[in-house]
Predicted model as a PDB file, atoms N, CA, C, CB and O in Angstrom, pLDDT in the B-factor column:
MODEL        1                                                                  
ATOM      1  N   MET A   1      81.249 119.022 120.039  1.00 91.00           N  
ATOM      2  CA  MET A   1      82.286 120.008 119.878  1.00 91.00           C  
ATOM      3  C   MET A   1      82.863 120.388 121.247  1.00 91.00           C  
ATOM      4  CB  MET A   1      81.741 121.244 119.149  1.00 91.00           C  
ATOM      5  O   MET A   1      84.072 120.566 121.396  1.00 91.00           O  
ATOM      6  N   GLN A   2      81.981 120.508 122.235  1.00 94.00           N  
ATOM      7  CA  GLN A   2      82.439 120.887 123.570  1.00 94.00           C  
ATOM      8  C   GLN A   2      83.460 119.897 124.122  1.00 94.00           C  
ATOM      9  CB  GLN A   2      81.255 120.990 124.519  1.00 94.00           C  
ATOM     10  O   GLN A   2      84.448 120.288 124.744  1.00 94.00           O  
ATOM     11  N   SER A   3      83.209 118.615 123.886  1.00 95.00           N  
ATOM     12  CA  SER A   3      84.117 117.593 124.416  1.00 95.00           C  
ATOM     13  C   SER A   3      85.503 117.691 123.767  1.00 95.00           C  
ATOM     14  CB  SER A   3      83.527 116.188 124.191  1.00 95.00           C  
ATOM     15  O   SER A   3      86.503 117.366 124.407  1.00 95.00           O  
ATOM     16  N   LYS A   4      85.576 118.126 122.528  1.00 95.00           N  
ATOM     17  CA  LYS A   4      86.874 118.280 121.858  1.00 95.00           C  
ATOM     18  C   LYS A   4      87.666 119.433 122.465  1.00 95.00           C  
ATOM     19  CB  LYS A   4      86.680 118.512 120.347  1.00 95.00           C  
ATOM     20  O   LYS A   4      88.886 119.347 122.606  1.00 95.00           O  
ATOM     21  N   TYR A   5      86.981 120.498 122.819  1.00 96.00           N  
ATOM     22  CA  TYR A   5      87.656 121.616 123.479  1.00 96.00           C  
ATOM     23  C   TYR A   5      88.138 121.215 124.866  1.00 96.00           C  
ATOM     24  CB  TYR A   5      86.721 122.827 123.576  1.00 96.00           C  
ATOM     25  O   TYR A   5      89.238 121.586 125.276  1.00 96.00           O  
ATOM     26  N   VAL A   6      87.317 120.458 125.589  1.00 95.00           N  
ATOM     27  CA  VAL A   6      87.714 119.977 126.912  1.00 95.00           C  
ATOM     28  C   VAL A   6      88.937 119.069 126.778  1.00 95.00           C  
ATOM     29  CB  VAL A   6      86.542 119.221 127.603  1.00 95.00           C  
ATOM     30  O   VAL A   6      89.884 119.188 127.556  1.00 95.00           O  
ATOM     31  N   ALA A   7      88.922 118.172 125.806  1.00 95.00           N  
ATOM     32  CA  ALA A   7      90.044 117.253 125.595  1.00 95.00           C  
ATOM     33  C   ALA A   7      91.328 118.016 125.264  1.00 95.00           C  
ATOM     34  CB  ALA A   7      89.715 116.259 124.468  1.00 95.00           C  
ATOM     35  O   ALA A   7      92.396 117.670 125.766  1.00 95.00           O  
ATOM     36  N   LEU A   8      91.235 119.039 124.433  1.00 95.00           N  
ATOM     37  CA  LEU A   8      92.409 119.837 124.084  1.00 95.00           C  
ATOM     38  C   LEU A   8      92.946 120.566 125.316  1.00 95.00           C  
ATOM     39  CB  LEU A   8      92.063 120.849 122.970  1.00 95.00           C  
ATOM     40  O   LEU A   8      94.152 120.584 125.562  1.00 95.00           O  
ATOM     41  N   HIS A   9      92.050 121.157 126.075  1.00 94.00           N  
ATOM     42  CA  HIS A   9      92.441 121.874 127.297  1.00 94.00           C  
ATOM     43  C   HIS A   9      93.124 120.924 128.280  1.00 94.00           C  
ATOM     44  CB  HIS A   9      91.207 122.533 127.962  1.00 94.00           C  
ATOM     45  O   HIS A   9      94.177 121.249 128.830  1.00 94.00           O  
ATOM     46  N   ILE A  10      92.538 119.770 128.498  1.00 94.00           N  
ATOM     47  CA  ILE A  10      93.117 118.788 129.425  1.00 94.00           C  
ATOM     48  C   ILE A  10      94.456 118.273 128.894  1.00 94.00           C  
ATOM     49  CB  ILE A  10      92.139 117.607 129.646  1.00 94.00           C  
ATOM     50  O   ILE A  10      95.406 118.116 129.661  1.00 94.00           O  
ATOM     51  N   GLY A  11      94.535 118.014 127.604  1.00 94.00           N  
ATOM     52  CA  GLY A  11      95.773 117.527 127.009  1.00 94.00           C  
ATOM     53  C   GLY A  11      96.922 118.503 127.173  1.00 94.00           C  
ATOM     54  O   GLY A  11      98.032 118.103 127.522  1.00 94.00           O  
ATOM     55  N   LEU A  12      96.666 119.782 126.924  1.00 94.00           N  
ATOM     56  CA  LEU A  12      97.704 120.800 127.114  1.00 94.00           C  
ATOM     57  C   LEU A  12      98.103 120.898 128.584  1.00 94.00           C  
ATOM     58  CB  LEU A  12      97.218 122.169 126.604  1.00 94.00           C  
ATOM     59  O   LEU A  12      99.288 120.939 128.916  1.00 94.00           O  
ATOM     60  N   PHE A  13      97.098 120.936 129.457  1.00 92.00           N  
ATOM     61  CA  PHE A  13      97.351 121.064 130.891  1.00 92.00           C  
ATOM     62  C   PHE A  13      98.149 119.865 131.407  1.00 92.00           C  
ATOM     63  CB  PHE A  13      96.023 121.194 131.661  1.00 92.00           C  
ATOM     64  O   PHE A  13      99.094 120.032 132.177  1.00 92.00           O  
ATOM     65  N   TRP A  14      97.770 118.671 130.986  1.00 95.00           N  
ATOM     66  CA  TRP A  14      98.468 117.458 131.404  1.00 95.00           C  
ATOM     67  C   TRP A  14      99.900 117.449 130.867  1.00 95.00           C  
ATOM     68  CB  TRP A  14      97.707 116.206 130.923  1.00 95.00           C  
ATOM     69  O   TRP A  14     100.841 117.136 131.595  1.00 95.00           O  
ATOM     70  N   GLY A  15     100.055 117.794 129.588  1.00 93.00           N  
ATOM     71  CA  GLY A  15     101.384 117.819 128.978  1.00 93.00           C  
ATOM     72  C   GLY A  15     102.329 118.772 129.682  1.00 93.00           C  
ATOM     73  O   GLY A  15     103.514 118.477 129.840  1.00 93.00           O  
ATOM     74  N   ILE A  16     101.813 119.903 130.100  1.00 91.00           N  
ATOM     75  CA  ILE A  16     102.618 120.869 130.851  1.00 91.00           C  
ATOM     76  C   ILE A  16     102.903 120.316 132.246  1.00 91.00           C  
ATOM     77  CB  ILE A  16     101.893 122.245 130.943  1.00 91.00           C  
ATOM     78  O   ILE A  16     104.019 120.448 132.749  1.00 91.00           O  
ATOM     79  N   GLY A  17     101.915 119.707 132.865  1.00 90.00           N  
ATOM     80  CA  GLY A  17     102.050 119.198 134.225  1.00 90.00           C  
ATOM     81  C   GLY A  17     103.070 118.089 134.378  1.00 90.00           C  
ATOM     82  O   GLY A  17     103.737 118.000 135.409  1.00 90.00           O  
ATOM     83  N   VAL A  18     103.201 117.248 133.376  1.00 92.00           N  
ATOM     84  CA  VAL A  18     104.166 116.139 133.464  1.00 92.00           C  
ATOM     85  C   VAL A  18     105.461 116.464 132.705  1.00 92.00           C  
ATOM     86  CB  VAL A  18     103.539 114.838 132.904  1.00 92.00           C  
ATOM     87  O   VAL A  18     106.275 115.581 132.431  1.00 92.00           O  
ATOM     88  N   PHE A  19     105.630 117.733 132.377  1.00 88.00           N  
ATOM     89  CA  PHE A  19     106.854 118.260 131.769  1.00 88.00           C  
ATOM     90  C   PHE A  19     107.154 117.694 130.385  1.00 88.00           C  
ATOM     91  CB  PHE A  19     108.012 117.984 132.668  1.00 88.00           C  
ATOM     92  O   PHE A  19     108.308 117.701 129.957  1.00 88.00           O  
ATOM     93  N   ILE A  20     106.141 117.208 129.683  1.00 91.00           N  
ATOM     94  CA  ILE A  20     106.319 116.824 128.278  1.00 91.00           C  
ATOM     95  C   ILE A  20     106.379 118.103 127.437  1.00 91.00           C  
ATOM     96  CB  ILE A  20     105.153 115.877 127.788  1.00 91.00           C  
ATOM     97  O   ILE A  20     107.178 118.215 126.508  1.00 91.00           O  
ATOM     98  N   ILE A  21     105.519 119.062 127.782  1.00 93.00           N  
ATOM     99  CA  ILE A  21     105.502 120.360 127.108  1.00 93.00           C  
ATOM    100  C   ILE A  21     106.227 121.349 128.016  1.00 93.00           C  
ATOM    101  CB  ILE A  21     104.024 120.840 126.791  1.00 93.00           C  
ATOM    102  O   ILE A  21     105.861 121.529 129.178  1.00 93.00           O  
ATOM    103  N   LYS A  22     107.245 121.976 127.475  1.00 94.00           N  
ATOM    104  CA  LYS A  22     108.043 122.929 128.251  1.00 94.00           C  
ATOM    105  C   LYS A  22     107.836 124.341 127.709  1.00 94.00           C  
ATOM    106  CB  LYS A  22     109.547 122.550 128.213  1.00 94.00           C  
ATOM    107  O   LYS A  22     107.332 124.527 126.601  1.00 94.00           O  
ATOM    108  N   ASN A  23     108.230 125.324 128.501  1.00 95.00           N  
ATOM    109  CA  ASN A  23     108.124 126.718 128.068  1.00 95.00           C  
ATOM    110  C   ASN A  23     108.797 126.911 126.713  1.00 95.00           C  
ATOM    111  CB  ASN A  23     108.751 127.659 129.113  1.00 95.00           C  
ATOM    112  O   ASN A  23     109.867 126.362 126.450  1.00 95.00           O  
ATOM    113  N   LYS A  24     108.162 127.684 125.878  1.00 95.00           N  
ATOM    114  CA  LYS A  24     108.651 128.067 124.542  1.00 95.00           C  
ATOM    115  C   LYS A  24     108.730 126.902 123.558  1.00 95.00           C  
ATOM    116  CB  LYS A  24     110.012 128.696 124.665  1.00 95.00           C  
ATOM    117  O   LYS A  24     109.398 127.012 122.530  1.00 95.00           O  
ATOM    118  N   ASP A  25     108.064 125.795 123.854  1.00 96.00           N  
ATOM    119  CA  ASP A  25     108.011 124.674 122.907  1.00 96.00           C  
ATOM    120  C   ASP A  25     107.103 125.005 121.730  1.00 96.00           C  
ATOM    121  CB  ASP A  25     107.520 123.393 123.610  1.00 96.00           C  
ATOM    122  O   ASP A  25     106.228 125.866 121.825  1.00 96.00           O  
ATOM    123  N   THR A  26     107.322 124.317 120.633  1.00 96.00           N  
ATOM    124  CA  THR A  26     106.431 124.387 119.480  1.00 96.00           C  
ATOM    125  C   THR A  26     105.536 123.156 119.521  1.00 96.00           C  
ATOM    126  CB  THR A  26     107.234 124.470 118.126  1.00 96.00           C  
ATOM    127  O   THR A  26     106.016 122.026 119.610  1.00 96.00           O  
ATOM    128  N   ILE A  27     104.242 123.388 119.457  1.00 94.00           N  
ATOM    129  CA  ILE A  27     103.256 122.317 119.556  1.00 94.00           C  
ATOM    130  C   ILE A  27     102.443 122.284 118.263  1.00 94.00           C  
ATOM    131  CB  ILE A  27     102.327 122.516 120.798  1.00 94.00           C  
ATOM    132  O   ILE A  27     101.946 123.316 117.812  1.00 94.00           O  
ATOM    133  N   LYS A  28     102.310 121.112 117.678  1.00 96.00           N  
ATOM    134  CA  LYS A  28     101.458 120.951 116.504  1.00 96.00           C  
ATOM    135  C   LYS A  28     100.153 120.293 116.962  1.00 96.00           C  
ATOM    136  CB  LYS A  28     102.172 120.096 115.386  1.00 96.00           C  
ATOM    137  O   LYS A  28     100.163 119.194 117.517  1.00 96.00           O  
ATOM    138  N   ILE A  29      99.048 120.970 116.726  1.00 95.00           N  
ATOM    139  CA  ILE A  29      97.731 120.466 117.117  1.00 95.00           C  
ATOM    140  C   ILE A  29      96.961 120.138 115.847  1.00 95.00           C  
ATOM    141  CB  ILE A  29      96.951 121.507 118.002  1.00 95.00           C  
ATOM    142  O   ILE A  29      96.713 121.009 115.013  1.00 95.00           O  
ATOM    143  N   LYS A  30      96.589 118.873 115.713  1.00 96.00           N  
ATOM    144  CA  LYS A  30      95.835 118.426 114.549  1.00 96.00           C  
ATOM    145  C   LYS A  30      94.349 118.386 114.920  1.00 96.00           C  
ATOM    146  CB  LYS A  30      96.334 117.023 114.056  1.00 96.00           C  
ATOM    147  O   LYS A  30      93.952 117.777 115.914  1.00 96.00           O  
ATOM    148  N   ILE A  31      93.547 119.050 114.093  1.00 96.00           N  
ATOM    149  CA  ILE A  31      92.118 119.204 114.369  1.00 96.00           C  
ATOM    150  C   ILE A  31      91.324 118.688 113.181  1.00 96.00           C  
ATOM    151  CB  ILE A  31      91.760 120.688 114.667  1.00 96.00           C  
ATOM    152  O   ILE A  31      91.658 118.973 112.030  1.00 96.00           O  
ATOM    153  N   ASN A  32      90.271 117.927 113.463  1.00 95.00           N  
ATOM    154  CA  ASN A  32      89.461 117.377 112.382  1.00 95.00           C  
ATOM    155  C   ASN A  32      88.124 118.096 112.200  1.00 95.00           C  
ATOM    156  CB  ASN A  32      89.213 115.921 112.634  1.00 95.00           C  
ATOM    157  O   ASN A  32      87.288 117.643 111.418  1.00 95.00           O  
ATOM    158  N   GLU A  33      87.914 119.186 112.895  1.00 94.00           N  
ATOM    159  CA  GLU A  33      86.689 119.984 112.759  1.00 94.00           C  
ATOM    160  C   GLU A  33      87.055 121.351 112.186  1.00 94.00           C  
ATOM    161  CB  GLU A  33      85.954 120.136 114.139  1.00 94.00           C  
ATOM    162  O   GLU A  33      87.831 122.092 112.789  1.00 94.00           O  
ATOM    163  N   LYS A  34      86.499 121.683 111.027  1.00 95.00           N  
ATOM    164  CA  LYS A  34      86.790 122.963 110.378  1.00 95.00           C  
ATOM    165  C   LYS A  34      86.411 124.135 111.280  1.00 95.00           C  
ATOM    166  CB  LYS A  34      86.045 123.067 109.040  1.00 95.00           C  
ATOM    167  O   LYS A  34      87.152 125.114 111.366  1.00 95.00           O  
ATOM    168  N   THR A  35      85.273 124.044 111.947  1.00 95.00           N  
ATOM    169  CA  THR A  35      84.820 125.120 112.823  1.00 95.00           C  
ATOM    170  C   THR A  35      85.812 125.349 113.959  1.00 95.00           C  
ATOM    171  CB  THR A  35      83.431 124.801 113.390  1.00 95.00           C  
ATOM    172  O   THR A  35      86.176 126.487 114.254  1.00 95.00           O  
ATOM    173  N   MET A  36      86.239 124.275 114.584  1.00 96.00           N  
ATOM    174  CA  MET A  36      87.196 124.373 115.683  1.00 96.00           C  
ATOM    175  C   MET A  36      88.535 124.924 115.183  1.00 96.00           C  
ATOM    176  CB  MET A  36      87.396 122.995 116.348  1.00 96.00           C  
ATOM    177  O   MET A  36      89.152 125.761 115.840  1.00 96.00           O  
ATOM    178  N   PHE A  37      88.969 124.453 114.036  1.00 96.00           N  
ATOM    179  CA  PHE A  37      90.206 124.943 113.427  1.00 96.00           C  
ATOM    180  C   PHE A  37      90.137 126.450 113.209  1.00 96.00           C  
ATOM    181  CB  PHE A  37      90.474 124.226 112.092  1.00 96.00           C  
ATOM    182  O   PHE A  37      91.067 127.175 113.562  1.00 96.00           O  
ATOM    183  N   ASP A  38      89.034 126.920 112.629  1.00 95.00           N  
ATOM    184  CA  ASP A  38      88.868 128.354 112.369  1.00 95.00           C  
ATOM    185  C   ASP A  38      88.829 129.163 113.664  1.00 95.00           C  
ATOM    186  CB  ASP A  38      87.590 128.599 111.569  1.00 95.00           C  
ATOM    187  O   ASP A  38      89.408 130.246 113.748  1.00 95.00           O  
ATOM    188  N   GLN A  39      88.139 128.625 114.671  1.00 96.00           N  
ATOM    189  CA  GLN A  39      88.037 129.349 115.937  1.00 96.00           C  
ATOM    190  C   GLN A  39      89.390 129.493 116.613  1.00 96.00           C  
ATOM    191  CB  GLN A  39      87.068 128.643 116.871  1.00 96.00           C  
ATOM    192  O   GLN A  39      89.691 130.545 117.176  1.00 96.00           O  
ATOM    193  N   LEU A  40      90.201 128.461 116.565  1.00 95.00           N  
ATOM    194  CA  LEU A  40      91.490 128.506 117.241  1.00 95.00           C  
ATOM    195  C   LEU A  40      92.566 129.211 116.420  1.00 95.00           C  
ATOM    196  CB  LEU A  40      91.940 127.111 117.569  1.00 95.00           C  
ATOM    197  O   LEU A  40      93.328 130.014 116.957  1.00 95.00           O  
ATOM    198  N   SER A  41      92.631 128.918 115.136  1.00 94.00           N  
ATOM    199  CA  SER A  41      93.726 129.468 114.329  1.00 94.00           C  
ATOM    200  C   SER A  41      93.449 130.885 113.824  1.00 94.00           C  
ATOM    201  CB  SER A  41      93.993 128.561 113.149  1.00 94.00           C  
ATOM    202  O   SER A  41      94.377 131.674 113.647  1.00 94.00           O  
ATOM    203  N   LYS A  42      92.189 131.204 113.597  1.00 93.00           N  
ATOM    204  CA  LYS A  42      91.850 132.509 113.027  1.00 93.00           C  
ATOM    205  C   LYS A  42      91.175 133.444 114.023  1.00 93.00           C  
ATOM    206  CB  LYS A  42      90.953 132.323 111.837  1.00 93.00           C  
ATOM    207  O   LYS A  42      90.900 134.601 113.704  1.00 93.00           O  
ATOM    208  N   GLY A  43      90.908 132.948 115.225  1.00 91.00           N  
ATOM    209  CA  GLY A  43      90.300 133.793 116.249  1.00 91.00           C  
ATOM    210  C   GLY A  43      88.821 134.058 116.053  1.00 91.00           C  
ATOM    211  O   GLY A  43      88.278 135.005 116.621  1.00 91.00           O  
ATOM    212  N   ILE A  44      88.161 133.227 115.252  1.00 92.00           N  
ATOM    213  CA  ILE A  44      86.723 133.388 115.044  1.00 92.00           C  
ATOM    214  C   ILE A  44      86.007 132.983 116.327  1.00 92.00           C  
ATOM    215  CB  ILE A  44      86.223 132.536 113.825  1.00 92.00           C  
ATOM    216  O   ILE A  44      86.301 131.933 116.899  1.00 92.00           O  
ATOM    217  N   THR A  45      85.074 133.807 116.778  1.00 91.00           N  
ATOM    218  CA  THR A  45      84.405 133.550 118.048  1.00 91.00           C  
ATOM    219  C   THR A  45      83.255 132.567 117.881  1.00 91.00           C  
ATOM    220  CB  THR A  45      83.896 134.851 118.649  1.00 91.00           C  
ATOM    221  O   THR A  45      82.730 132.363 116.786  1.00 91.00           O  
ATOM    222  N   SER A  46      82.884 131.966 119.008  1.00 91.00           N  
ATOM    223  CA  SER A  46      81.775 131.022 119.053  1.00 91.00           C  
ATOM    224  C   SER A  46      80.604 131.673 119.772  1.00 91.00           C  
ATOM    225  CB  SER A  46      82.190 129.698 119.755  1.00 91.00           C  
ATOM    226  O   SER A  46      80.792 132.575 120.588  1.00 91.00           O  
ATOM    227  N   ASN A  47      79.406 131.217 119.468  1.00 93.00           N  
ATOM    228  CA  ASN A  47      78.214 131.714 120.153  1.00 93.00           C  
ATOM    229  C   ASN A  47      78.027 131.034 121.506  1.00 93.00           C  
ATOM    230  CB  ASN A  47      76.975 131.499 119.284  1.00 93.00           C  
ATOM    231  O   ASN A  47      77.288 131.531 122.356  1.00 93.00           O  
ATOM    232  N   GLU A  48      78.691 129.905 121.706  1.00 95.00           N  
ATOM    233  CA  GLU A  48      78.532 129.146 122.940  1.00 95.00           C  
ATOM    234  C   GLU A  48      79.494 129.657 124.005  1.00 95.00           C  
ATOM    235  CB  GLU A  48      78.761 127.650 122.686  1.00 95.00           C  
ATOM    236  O   GLU A  48      80.702 129.738 123.783  1.00 95.00           O  
ATOM    237  N   GLN A  49      78.943 129.997 125.156  1.00 96.00           N  
ATOM    238  CA  GLN A  49      79.759 130.516 126.256  1.00 96.00           C  
ATOM    239  C   GLN A  49      80.754 129.462 126.745  1.00 96.00           C  
ATOM    240  CB  GLN A  49      78.860 130.975 127.417  1.00 96.00           C  
ATOM    241  O   GLN A  49      81.888 129.801 127.082  1.00 96.00           O  
ATOM    242  N   PHE A  50      80.348 128.195 126.788  1.00 96.00           N  
ATOM    243  CA  PHE A  50      81.223 127.128 127.242  1.00 96.00           C  
ATOM    244  C   PHE A  50      82.483 127.054 126.376  1.00 96.00           C  
ATOM    245  CB  PHE A  50      80.480 125.786 127.221  1.00 96.00           C  
ATOM    246  O   PHE A  50      83.596 126.963 126.894  1.00 96.00           O  
ATOM    247  N   ILE A  51      82.298 127.095 125.063  1.00 96.00           N  
ATOM    248  CA  ILE A  51      83.424 127.025 124.139  1.00 96.00           C  
ATOM    249  C   ILE A  51      84.297 128.274 124.257  1.00 96.00           C  
ATOM    250  CB  ILE A  51      82.924 126.856 122.694  1.00 96.00           C  
ATOM    251  O   ILE A  51      85.522 128.183 124.178  1.00 96.00           O  
ATOM    252  N   GLN A  52      83.683 129.425 124.443  1.00 96.00           N  
ATOM    253  CA  GLN A  52      84.451 130.664 124.611  1.00 96.00           C  
ATOM    254  C   GLN A  52      85.362 130.567 125.839  1.00 96.00           C  
ATOM    255  CB  GLN A  52      83.498 131.881 124.745  1.00 96.00           C  
ATOM    256  O   GLN A  52      86.505 131.024 125.801  1.00 96.00           O  
ATOM    257  N   LYS A  53      84.860 129.971 126.925  1.00 95.00           N  
ATOM    258  CA  LYS A  53      85.681 129.815 128.133  1.00 95.00           C  
ATOM    259  C   LYS A  53      86.835 128.844 127.899  1.00 95.00           C  
ATOM    260  CB  LYS A  53      84.818 129.328 129.306  1.00 95.00           C  
ATOM    261  O   LYS A  53      87.950 129.090 128.359  1.00 95.00           O  
ATOM    262  N   ARG A  54      86.582 127.740 127.189  1.00 95.00           N  
ATOM    263  CA  ARG A  54      87.657 126.784 126.895  1.00 95.00           C  
ATOM    264  C   ARG A  54      88.733 127.445 126.054  1.00 95.00           C  
ATOM    265  CB  ARG A  54      87.104 125.542 126.168  1.00 95.00           C  
ATOM    266  O   ARG A  54      89.923 127.276 126.322  1.00 95.00           O  
ATOM    267  N   ILE A  55      88.326 128.202 125.032  1.00 96.00           N  
ATOM    268  CA  ILE A  55      89.295 128.895 124.181  1.00 96.00           C  
ATOM    269  C   ILE A  55      90.117 129.866 125.022  1.00 96.00           C  
ATOM    270  CB  ILE A  55      88.581 129.647 123.027  1.00 96.00           C  
ATOM    271  O   ILE A  55      91.329 129.979 124.839  1.00 96.00           O  
ATOM    272  N   LYS A  56      89.463 130.561 125.939  1.00 95.00           N  
ATOM    273  CA  LYS A  56      90.168 131.497 126.824  1.00 95.00           C  
ATOM    274  C   LYS A  56      91.223 130.755 127.644  1.00 95.00           C  
ATOM    275  CB  LYS A  56      89.168 132.223 127.765  1.00 95.00           C  
ATOM    276  O   LYS A  56      92.362 131.214 127.737  1.00 95.00           O  
ATOM    277  N   PHE A  57      90.862 129.613 128.239  1.00 95.00           N  
ATOM    278  CA  PHE A  57      91.805 128.852 129.063  1.00 95.00           C  
ATOM    279  C   PHE A  57      92.955 128.288 128.218  1.00 95.00           C  
ATOM    280  CB  PHE A  57      91.073 127.709 129.787  1.00 95.00           C  
ATOM    281  O   PHE A  57      94.110 128.303 128.644  1.00 95.00           O  
ATOM    282  N   ILE A  58      92.633 127.797 127.034  1.00 95.00           N  
ATOM    283  CA  ILE A  58      93.668 127.274 126.138  1.00 95.00           C  
ATOM    284  C   ILE A  58      94.649 128.383 125.777  1.00 95.00           C  
ATOM    285  CB  ILE A  58      93.036 126.671 124.856  1.00 95.00           C  
ATOM    286  O   ILE A  58      95.863 128.180 125.814  1.00 95.00           O  
ATOM    287  N   ASN A  59      94.125 129.552 125.429  1.00 95.00           N  
ATOM    288  CA  ASN A  59      94.988 130.684 125.078  1.00 95.00           C  
ATOM    289  C   ASN A  59      95.807 131.167 126.272  1.00 95.00           C  
ATOM    290  CB  ASN A  59      94.149 131.834 124.532  1.00 95.00           C  
ATOM    291  O   ASN A  59      96.939 131.621 126.104  1.00 95.00           O  
ATOM    292  N   GLN A  60      95.241 131.071 127.479  1.00 95.00           N  
ATOM    293  CA  GLN A  60      95.994 131.433 128.680  1.00 95.00           C  
ATOM    294  C   GLN A  60      97.200 130.524 128.854  1.00 95.00           C  
ATOM    295  CB  GLN A  60      95.095 131.363 129.923  1.00 95.00           C  
ATOM    296  O   GLN A  60      98.302 130.996 129.133  1.00 95.00           O  
ATOM    297  N   LEU A  61      96.996 129.212 128.691  1.00 94.00           N  
ATOM    298  CA  LEU A  61      98.109 128.271 128.806  1.00 94.00           C  
ATOM    299  C   LEU A  61      99.186 128.564 127.765  1.00 94.00           C  
ATOM    300  CB  LEU A  61      97.607 126.830 128.653  1.00 94.00           C  
ATOM    301  O   LEU A  61     100.380 128.541 128.061  1.00 94.00           O  
ATOM    302  N   ILE A  62      98.742 128.838 126.554  1.00 95.00           N  
ATOM    303  CA  ILE A  62      99.680 129.129 125.464  1.00 95.00           C  
ATOM    304  C   ILE A  62     100.490 130.387 125.782  1.00 95.00           C  
ATOM    305  CB  ILE A  62      98.922 129.302 124.122  1.00 95.00           C  
ATOM    306  O   ILE A  62     101.706 130.410 125.591  1.00 95.00           O  
ATOM    307  N   THR A  63      99.825 131.418 126.258  1.00 96.00           N  
ATOM    308  CA  THR A  63     100.491 132.681 126.576  1.00 96.00           C  
ATOM    309  C   THR A  63     101.422 132.533 127.772  1.00 96.00           C  
ATOM    310  CB  THR A  63      99.458 133.769 126.851  1.00 96.00           C  
ATOM    311  O   THR A  63     102.566 132.984 127.728  1.00 96.00           O  
ATOM    312  N   GLN A  64     100.936 131.903 128.841  1.00 95.00           N  
ATOM    313  CA  GLN A  64     101.745 131.757 130.052  1.00 95.00           C  
ATOM    314  C   GLN A  64     103.027 130.984 129.793  1.00 95.00           C  
ATOM    315  CB  GLN A  64     100.943 131.066 131.136  1.00 95.00           C  
ATOM    316  O   GLN A  64     104.079 131.326 130.333  1.00 95.00           O  
ATOM    317  N   ARG A  65     102.948 129.947 128.975  1.00 95.00           N  
ATOM    318  CA  ARG A  65     104.113 129.100 128.712  1.00 95.00           C  
ATOM    319  C   ARG A  65     104.880 129.519 127.469  1.00 95.00           C  
ATOM    320  CB  ARG A  65     103.682 127.665 128.572  1.00 95.00           C  
ATOM    321  O   ARG A  65     105.877 128.893 127.108  1.00 95.00           O  
ATOM    322  N   LYS A  66     104.414 130.582 126.811  1.00 96.00           N  
ATOM    323  CA  LYS A  66     105.062 131.119 125.602  1.00 96.00           C  
ATOM    324  C   LYS A  66     105.231 130.028 124.546  1.00 96.00           C  
ATOM    325  CB  LYS A  66     106.439 131.734 125.951  1.00 96.00           C  
ATOM    326  O   LYS A  66     106.299 129.865 123.956  1.00 96.00           O  
ATOM    327  N   LEU A  67     104.154 129.293 124.330  1.00 96.00           N  
ATOM    328  CA  LEU A  67     104.173 128.203 123.367  1.00 96.00           C  
ATOM    329  C   LEU A  67     103.931 128.728 121.963  1.00 96.00           C  
ATOM    330  CB  LEU A  67     103.127 127.147 123.727  1.00 96.00           C  
ATOM    331  O   LEU A  67     103.204 129.701 121.765  1.00 96.00           O  
ATOM    332  N   LYS A  68     104.542 128.082 121.008  1.00 97.00           N  
ATOM    333  CA  LYS A  68     104.264 128.370 119.601  1.00 97.00           C  
ATOM    334  C   LYS A  68     103.369 127.242 119.110  1.00 97.00           C  
ATOM    335  CB  LYS A  68     105.598 128.489 118.735  1.00 97.00           C  
ATOM    336  O   LYS A  68     103.747 126.072 119.164  1.00 97.00           O  
ATOM    337  N   ILE A  69     102.197 127.593 118.639  1.00 96.00           N  
ATOM    338  CA  ILE A  69     101.211 126.597 118.245  1.00 96.00           C  
ATOM    339  C   ILE A  69     101.071 126.589 116.722  1.00 96.00           C  
ATOM    340  CB  ILE A  69      99.844 126.879 118.921  1.00 96.00           C  
ATOM    341  O   ILE A  69     100.951 127.634 116.082  1.00 96.00           O  
ATOM    342  N   GLU A  70     101.091 125.388 116.168  1.00 96.00           N  
ATOM    343  CA  GLU A  70     100.831 125.188 114.741  1.00 96.00           C  
ATOM    344  C   GLU A  70      99.570 124.331 114.637  1.00 96.00           C  
ATOM    345  CB  GLU A  70     102.066 124.504 114.003  1.00 96.00           C  
ATOM    346  O   GLU A  70      99.572 123.165 115.030  1.00 96.00           O  
ATOM    347  N   TYR A  71      98.512 124.905 114.114  1.00 96.00           N  
ATOM    348  CA  TYR A  71      97.256 124.167 113.940  1.00 96.00           C  
ATOM    349  C   TYR A  71      97.253 123.539 112.556  1.00 96.00           C  
ATOM    350  CB  TYR A  71      96.012 125.100 114.131  1.00 96.00           C  
ATOM    351  O   TYR A  71      97.680 124.157 111.581  1.00 96.00           O  
ATOM    352  N   GLU A  72      96.772 122.315 112.480  1.00 96.00           N  
ATOM    353  CA  GLU A  72      96.686 121.609 111.206  1.00 96.00           C  
ATOM    354  C   GLU A  72      95.297 120.994 111.086  1.00 96.00           C  
ATOM    355  CB  GLU A  72      97.795 120.516 111.088  1.00 96.00           C  
ATOM    356  O   GLU A  72      94.846 120.294 111.993  1.00 96.00           O  
ATOM    357  N   LEU A  73      94.627 121.248 109.985  1.00 96.00           N  
ATOM    358  CA  LEU A  73      93.318 120.675 109.717  1.00 96.00           C  
ATOM    359  C   LEU A  73      93.519 119.329 109.021  1.00 96.00           C  
ATOM    360  CB  LEU A  73      92.443 121.640 108.848  1.00 96.00           C  
ATOM    361  O   LEU A  73      94.167 119.249 107.978  1.00 96.00           O  
ATOM    362  N   ILE A  74      92.956 118.275 109.614  1.00 95.00           N  
ATOM    363  CA  ILE A  74      93.099 116.948 109.012  1.00 95.00           C  
ATOM    364  C   ILE A  74      91.767 116.441 108.525  1.00 95.00           C  
ATOM    365  CB  ILE A  74      93.701 115.961 110.005  1.00 95.00           C  
ATOM    366  O   ILE A  74      91.686 115.337 107.986  1.00 95.00           O  
TER     367      ILE A  74                                                      
ENDMDL                                                                          
END                                                                             
C-alpha cells in the first residue's frame, strides 16, 4: 500500500513539474484499492504514519495548485 501512495505522490509531482498538470486542472485518479480510495476520497485516516504523511503531501499539492480531483475505484 505504501508504494502506491509513493507512486501517486511522485506522479502528481512529476506531472506538475513537466507542466502536464497545470493550476486548476481536473485530474481523474483511478485506484484499485478500496482502502486507498476511501482514505483519499472520504478522508478516512490511516494508522500508518508513513501513509498519513503521503496523504498530507498529496493534499498539499492539490491545494497549492487548486486541482479538482475525481477519484474512481476500479
